[in-house]
Backbone as XML, in Angstrom:
<?xml version="1.0"?>
<chain id="A" units="angstrom">
  <residue number="1" name="MET">
    <atom name="N" x="5.116" y="-17.729" z="-23.496"/>
    <atom name="CA" x="5.135" y="-16.829" z="-22.724"/>
    <atom name="C" x="5.824" y="-16.629" z="-20.925"/>
  </residue>
  <residue number="2" name="ASP">
    <atom name="N" x="6.682" y="-15.295" z="-21.165"/>
    <atom name="CA" x="7.604" y="-14.803" z="-19.883"/>
    <atom name="C" x="6.970" y="-14.734" z="-18.315"/>
  </residue>
  <residue number="3" name="LEU">
    <atom name="N" x="7.346" y="-15.860" z="-17.841"/>
    <atom name="CA" x="6.626" y="-16.092" z="-16.249"/>
    <atom name="C" x="7.277" y="-14.551" z="-15.691"/>
  </residue>
  <residue number="4" name="ASN">
    <atom name="N" x="8.385" y="-14.256" z="-15.387"/>
    <atom name="CA" x="9.078" y="-12.935" z="-14.792"/>
    <atom name="C" x="8.132" y="-12.082" z="-15.494"/>
  </residue>
  <residue number="5" name="LYS">
    <atom name="N" x="7.895" y="-11.813" z="-16.850"/>
    <atom name="CA" x="6.826" y="-10.421" z="-17.121"/>
    <atom name="C" x="5.581" y="-10.629" z="-16.413"/>
  </residue>
  <residue number="6" name="VAL">
    <atom name="N" x="5.265" y="-11.936" z="-16.561"/>
    <atom name="CA" x="3.528" y="-11.924" z="-15.869"/>
    <atom name="C" x="3.215" y="-11.627" z="-13.924"/>
  </residue>
  <residue number="7" name="LEU">
    <atom name="N" x="4.713" y="-12.681" z="-13.802"/>
    <atom name="CA" x="4.412" y="-11.641" z="-11.886"/>
    <atom name="C" x="4.889" y="-10.589" z="-11.931"/>
  </residue>
  <residue number="8" name="ALA">
    <atom name="N" x="5.611" y="-9.611" z="-12.925"/>
    <atom name="CA" x="5.987" y="-8.163" z="-12.405"/>
    <atom name="C" x="4.324" y="-7.270" z="-12.715"/>
  </residue>
  <residue number="9" name="GLN">
    <atom name="N" x="3.772" y="-8.027" z="-13.924"/>
    <atom name="CA" x="2.471" y="-7.512" z="-13.901"/>
    <atom name="C" x="1.362" y="-7.604" z="-12.730"/>
  </residue>
  <residue number="10" name="LEU">
    <atom name="N" x="1.371" y="-8.829" z="-12.545"/>
    <atom name="CA" x="0.297" y="-9.057" z="-11.219"/>
    <atom name="C" x="1.359" y="-8.123" z="-9.798"/>
  </residue>
  <residue number="11" name="ARG">
    <atom name="N" x="2.510" y="-8.412" z="-9.504"/>
    <atom name="CA" x="2.960" y="-7.616" z="-8.634"/>
    <atom name="C" x="2.436" y="-5.954" z="-8.530"/>
  </residue>
  <residue number="12" name="GLU">
    <atom name="N" x="2.545" y="-5.506" z="-10.187"/>
    <atom name="CA" x="1.979" y="-3.894" z="-10.014"/>
    <atom name="C" x="0.152" y="-3.624" z="-9.762"/>
  </residue>
  <residue number="13" name="GLU">
    <atom name="N" x="-0.250" y="-4.888" z="-10.456"/>
    <atom name="CA" x="-1.938" y="-5.003" z="-9.987"/>
    <atom name="C" x="-2.196" y="-4.801" z="-8.591"/>
  </residue>
  <residue number="14" name="LEU">
    <atom name="N" x="-1.146" y="-5.962" z="-7.633"/>
    <atom name="CA" x="-0.962" y="-6.286" z="-6.498"/>
    <atom name="C" x="-1.282" y="-4.791" z="-5.773"/>
  </residue>
  <residue number="15" name="GLU">
    <atom name="N" x="-0.252" y="-4.263" z="-5.766"/>
    <atom name="CA" x="0.328" y="-2.693" z="-5.440"/>
    <atom name="C" x="-0.552" y="-1.535" z="-5.713"/>
  </residue>
  <residue number="16" name="ASN">
    <atom name="N" x="-1.384" y="-2.058" z="-6.772"/>
    <atom name="CA" x="-2.597" y="-1.048" z="-7.317"/>
    <atom name="C" x="-3.756" y="-1.098" z="-6.592"/>
  </residue>
  <residue number="17" name="LEU">
    <atom name="N" x="-3.942" y="-2.527" z="-6.255"/>
    <atom name="CA" x="-5.232" y="-2.960" z="-5.377"/>
    <atom name="C" x="-5.039" y="-2.638" z="-3.766"/>
  </residue>
  <residue number="18" name="ASP">
    <atom name="N" x="-3.817" y="-2.722" z="-3.475"/>
    <atom name="CA" x="-3.742" y="-2.464" z="-2.291"/>
    <atom name="C" x="-3.606" y="-0.713" z="-2.073"/>
  </residue>
  <residue number="19" name="THR">
    <atom name="N" x="-3.658" y="-0.360" z="-3.156"/>
    <atom name="CA" x="-3.342" y="1.220" z="-2.771"/>
    <atom name="C" x="-5.308" y="1.784" z="-2.923"/>
  </residue>
  <residue number="20" name="ALA">
    <atom name="N" x="-5.730" y="0.931" z="-3.222"/>
    <atom name="CA" x="-7.382" y="1.476" z="-4.163"/>
    <atom name="C" x="-7.430" y="1.291" z="-2.669"/>
  </residue>
  <residue number="21" name="ILE">
    <atom name="N" x="-7.809" y="-0.103" z="-2.060"/>
    <atom name="CA" x="-8.217" y="-0.502" z="-0.923"/>
    <atom name="C" x="-7.976" y="0.312" z="0.638"/>
  </residue>
  <residue number="22" name="LEU">
    <atom name="N" x="-6.935" y="0.965" z="0.508"/>
    <atom name="CA" x="-7.016" y="2.148" z="1.799"/>
    <atom name="C" x="-6.940" y="2.706" z="1.477"/>
  </residue>
  <residue number="23" name="SER">
    <atom name="N" x="-7.286" y="3.767" z="0.485"/>
    <atom name="CA" x="-7.809" y="4.691" z="-0.161"/>
    <atom name="C" x="-9.655" y="4.535" z="0.423"/>
  </residue>
  <residue number="24" name="LEU">
    <atom name="N" x="-10.132" y="3.984" z="-0.177"/>
    <atom name="CA" x="-11.378" y="3.340" z="0.670"/>
    <atom name="C" x="-11.631" y="2.992" z="2.007"/>
  </residue>
  <residue number="25" name="GLU">
    <atom name="N" x="-10.428" y="2.527" z="2.694"/>
    <atom name="CA" x="-10.801" y="2.491" z="4.672"/>
    <atom name="C" x="-10.856" y="3.908" z="4.597"/>
  </residue>
  <residue number="26" name="ARG">
    <atom name="N" x="-9.661" y="4.772" z="4.177"/>
    <atom name="CA" x="-9.576" y="6.003" z="4.549"/>
    <atom name="C" x="-10.791" y="7.136" z="4.414"/>
  </residue>
  <residue number="27" name="LEU">
    <atom name="N" x="-11.849" y="6.786" z="3.349"/>
    <atom name="CA" x="-12.831" y="7.467" z="2.940"/>
    <atom name="C" x="-13.562" y="7.231" z="3.793"/>
  </residue>
  <residue number="28" name="GLN">
    <atom name="N" x="-13.848" y="5.811" z="4.633"/>
    <atom name="CA" x="-14.457" y="5.377" z="5.475"/>
    <atom name="C" x="-14.543" y="5.880" z="6.581"/>
  </residue>
  <residue number="29" name="PHE">
    <atom name="N" x="-13.121" y="6.347" z="6.857"/>
    <atom name="CA" x="-13.307" y="6.967" z="8.027"/>
    <atom name="C" x="-13.418" y="8.474" z="8.493"/>
  </residue>
  <residue number="30" name="GLU">
    <atom name="N" x="-13.094" y="9.111" z="7.078"/>
    <atom name="CA" x="-13.376" y="10.366" z="6.902"/>
    <atom name="C" x="-15.100" y="11.130" z="7.289"/>
  </residue>
  <residue number="31" name="GLY">
    <atom name="N" x="-15.956" y="10.068" z="7.797"/>
    <atom name="CA" x="-17.495" y="10.364" z="7.064"/>
    <atom name="C" x="-17.510" y="10.614" z="8.922"/>
  </residue>
  <residue number="32" name="HIS">
    <atom name="N" x="-16.443" y="9.864" z="9.614"/>
    <atom name="CA" x="-16.565" y="9.786" z="11.264"/>
    <atom name="C" x="-15.788" y="10.584" z="11.792"/>
  </residue>
  <residue number="33" name="ARG">
    <atom name="N" x="-15.298" y="12.071" z="11.546"/>
    <atom name="CA" x="-14.026" y="12.270" z="11.949"/>
    <atom name="C" x="-14.452" y="12.913" z="13.392"/>
  </residue>
  <residue number="34" name="ARG">
    <atom name="N" x="-13.681" y="12.623" z="14.296"/>
    <atom name="CA" x="-13.821" y="13.403" z="15.507"/>
    <atom name="C" x="-12.746" y="14.212" z="16.111"/>
  </residue>
  <residue number="35" name="ARG">
    <atom name="N" x="-12.974" y="14.828" z="17.170"/>
    <atom name="CA" x="-11.795" y="15.639" z="17.525"/>
    <atom name="C" x="-11.066" y="15.058" z="18.502"/>
  </residue>
  <residue number="36" name="GLY">
    <atom name="N" x="-9.477" y="15.503" z="18.452"/>
    <atom name="CA" x="-8.572" y="14.425" z="19.653"/>
    <atom name="C" x="-7.823" y="13.567" z="18.574"/>
  </residue>
  <residue number="37" name="ARG">
    <atom name="N" x="-7.544" y="12.406" z="19.131"/>
    <atom name="CA" x="-6.532" y="11.359" z="18.446"/>
    <atom name="C" x="-7.266" y="10.340" z="17.625"/>
  </residue>
  <residue number="38" name="PRO">
    <atom name="N" x="-6.469" y="10.586" z="16.630"/>
    <atom name="CA" x="-7.158" y="9.128" z="15.579"/>
    <atom name="C" x="-7.519" y="8.164" z="16.233"/>
  </residue>
  <residue number="39" name="PRO">
    <atom name="N" x="-8.333" y="6.994" z="15.610"/>
    <atom name="CA" x="-8.475" y="5.955" z="15.837"/>
    <atom name="C" x="-7.104" y="5.153" z="15.615"/>
  </residue>
  <residue number="40" name="LYS">
    <atom name="N" x="-7.219" y="3.555" z="16.276"/>
    <atom name="CA" x="-5.960" y="3.149" z="16.362"/>
    <atom name="C" x="-5.943" y="2.087" z="14.546"/>
  </residue>
  <residue number="41" name="ALA">
    <atom name="N" x="-7.131" y="2.402" z="14.420"/>
    <atom name="CA" x="-6.873" y="1.444" z="13.036"/>
    <atom name="C" x="-6.453" y="2.452" z="11.846"/>
  </residue>
  <residue number="42" name="LEU">
    <atom name="N" x="-6.571" y="3.901" z="11.694"/>
    <atom name="CA" x="-6.093" y="4.752" z="10.864"/>
    <atom name="C" x="-4.719" y="4.857" z="10.902"/>
  </residue>
  <residue number="43" name="SER">
    <atom name="N" x="-4.378" y="4.684" z="12.294"/>
    <atom name="CA" x="-3.381" y="4.979" z="12.541"/>
    <atom name="C" x="-2.396" y="3.512" z="11.977"/>
  </residue>
  <residue number="44" name="ASN">
    <atom name="N" x="-2.904" y="2.931" z="11.937"/>
    <atom name="CA" x="-2.723" y="1.213" z="11.272"/>
    <atom name="C" x="-2.506" y="0.988" z="9.893"/>
  </residue>
  <residue number="45" name="LEU">
    <atom name="N" x="-3.447" y="1.695" z="9.180"/>
    <atom name="CA" x="-3.704" y="1.821" z="8.179"/>
    <atom name="C" x="-2.136" y="2.512" z="7.411"/>
  </residue>
  <residue number="46" name="SER">
    <atom name="N" x="-2.218" y="3.813" z="8.467"/>
    <atom name="CA" x="-1.156" y="4.569" z="7.560"/>
    <atom name="C" x="0.099" y="3.751" z="7.899"/>
  </residue>
  <residue number="47" name="ARG">
    <atom name="N" x="0.538" y="3.242" z="8.747"/>
    <atom name="CA" x="1.422" y="2.383" z="8.841"/>
    <atom name="C" x="1.828" y="1.340" z="7.691"/>
  </residue>
  <residue number="48" name="ALA">
    <atom name="N" x="0.580" y="0.664" z="7.186"/>
    <atom name="CA" x="0.688" y="-0.018" z="6.279"/>
    <atom name="C" x="0.735" y="0.431" z="4.656"/>
  </residue>
  <residue number="49" name="ALA">
    <atom name="N" x="0.672" y="1.960" z="4.819"/>
    <atom name="CA" x="0.376" y="2.458" z="2.936"/>
    <atom name="C" x="1.944" y="2.782" z="3.100"/>
  </residue>
  <residue number="50" name="ARG">
    <atom name="N" x="2.891" y="3.334" z="4.707"/>
    <atom name="CA" x="4.187" y="3.493" z="4.632"/>
    <atom name="C" x="4.980" y="2.412" z="4.175"/>
  </residue>
  <residue number="51" name="ALA">
    <atom name="N" x="4.317" y="1.011" z="4.678"/>
    <atom name="CA" x="5.486" y="-0.006" z="4.694"/>
    <atom name="C" x="5.397" y="-0.914" z="3.007"/>
  </residue>
  <residue number="52" name="VAL">
    <atom name="N" x="4.747" y="-0.295" z="2.378"/>
    <atom name="CA" x="3.695" y="-1.182" z="1.167"/>
    <atom name="C" x="4.690" y="-0.325" z="-0.087"/>
  </residue>
  <residue number="53" name="LYS">
    <atom name="N" x="5.008" y="1.300" z="0.279"/>
    <atom name="CA" x="5.984" y="2.121" z="-0.344"/>
    <atom name="C" x="7.158" y="2.097" z="-0.027"/>
  </residue>
  <residue number="54" name="GLU">
    <atom name="N" x="7.830" y="1.776" z="0.952"/>
    <atom name="CA" x="8.694" y="1.145" z="1.467"/>
    <atom name="C" x="10.016" y="0.232" z="0.848"/>
  </residue>
  <residue number="55" name="GLU">
    <atom name="N" x="8.888" y="-0.885" z="0.812"/>
    <atom name="CA" x="9.497" y="-2.277" z="0.485"/>
    <atom name="C" x="9.864" y="-1.974" z="-0.774"/>
  </residue>
  <residue number="56" name="PRO">
    <atom name="N" x="11.059" y="-2.959" z="-0.743"/>
    <atom name="CA" x="11.694" y="-2.908" z="-2.661"/>
    <atom name="C" x="11.099" y="-4.155" z="-3.481"/>
  </residue>
  <residue number="57" name="GLY">
    <atom name="N" x="10.509" y="-3.519" z="-4.379"/>
    <atom name="CA" x="10.089" y="-5.209" z="-5.144"/>
    <atom name="C" x="11.289" y="-5.995" z="-5.144"/>
  </residue>
  <residue number="58" name="PRO">
    <atom name="N" x="10.614" y="-7.313" z="-5.561"/>
    <atom name="CA" x="12.224" y="-7.979" z="-6.255"/>
    <atom name="C" x="12.588" y="-8.094" z="-7.552"/>
  </residue>
  <residue number="59" name="GLU">
    <atom name="N" x="12.204" y="-6.996" z="-8.375"/>
    <atom name="CA" x="12.420" y="-6.774" z="-9.731"/>
    <atom name="C" x="13.115" y="-5.051" z="-9.626"/>
  </residue>
  <residue number="60" name="GLU">
    <atom name="N" x="13.292" y="-4.868" z="-8.727"/>
    <atom name="CA" x="13.494" y="-3.417" z="-8.879"/>
    <atom name="C" x="15.688" y="-3.269" z="-7.974"/>
  </residue>
  <residue number="61" name="PRO">
    <atom name="N" x="16.538" y="-3.566" z="-8.925"/>
    <atom name="CA" x="17.468" y="-3.646" z="-7.816"/>
    <atom name="C" x="18.433" y="-2.766" z="-7.018"/>
  </residue>
  <residue number="62" name="LEU">
    <atom name="N" x="18.950" y="-3.588" z="-6.017"/>
    <atom name="CA" x="19.346" y="-3.129" z="-5.138"/>
    <atom name="C" x="20.580" y="-1.842" z="-5.104"/>
  </residue>
  <residue number="63" name="PRO">
    <atom name="N" x="20.492" y="-0.724" z="-4.723"/>
    <atom name="CA" x="21.254" y="0.225" z="-4.360"/>
    <atom name="C" x="23.379" y="-0.137" z="-4.162"/>
  </residue>
  <residue number="64" name="GLN">
    <atom name="N" x="23.961" y="-0.016" z="-5.559"/>
    <atom name="CA" x="25.038" y="-0.343" z="-5.189"/>
    <atom name="C" x="26.026" y="1.150" z="-4.387"/>
  </residue>
  <residue number="65" name="GLY">
    <atom name="N" x="26.560" y="-0.042" z="-4.060"/>
    <atom name="CA" x="28.007" y="1.105" z="-3.031"/>
    <atom name="C" x="27.880" y="1.337" z="-1.524"/>
  </residue>
</chain>
């Protein structure tokens, strides 16, 4: 059993689960749309989504140069 391969698959599943949770949380807020500034919780969700996408995984090689 290749432990590195298992870890890579688990990290991929974690990313998929994070994306699914974020989508469901956004759907929850869509039913309560109001005029004006979005709630602080929604902006925190967006910030968390960007952080997950920008974060390089340990399996990805760093840019050379």
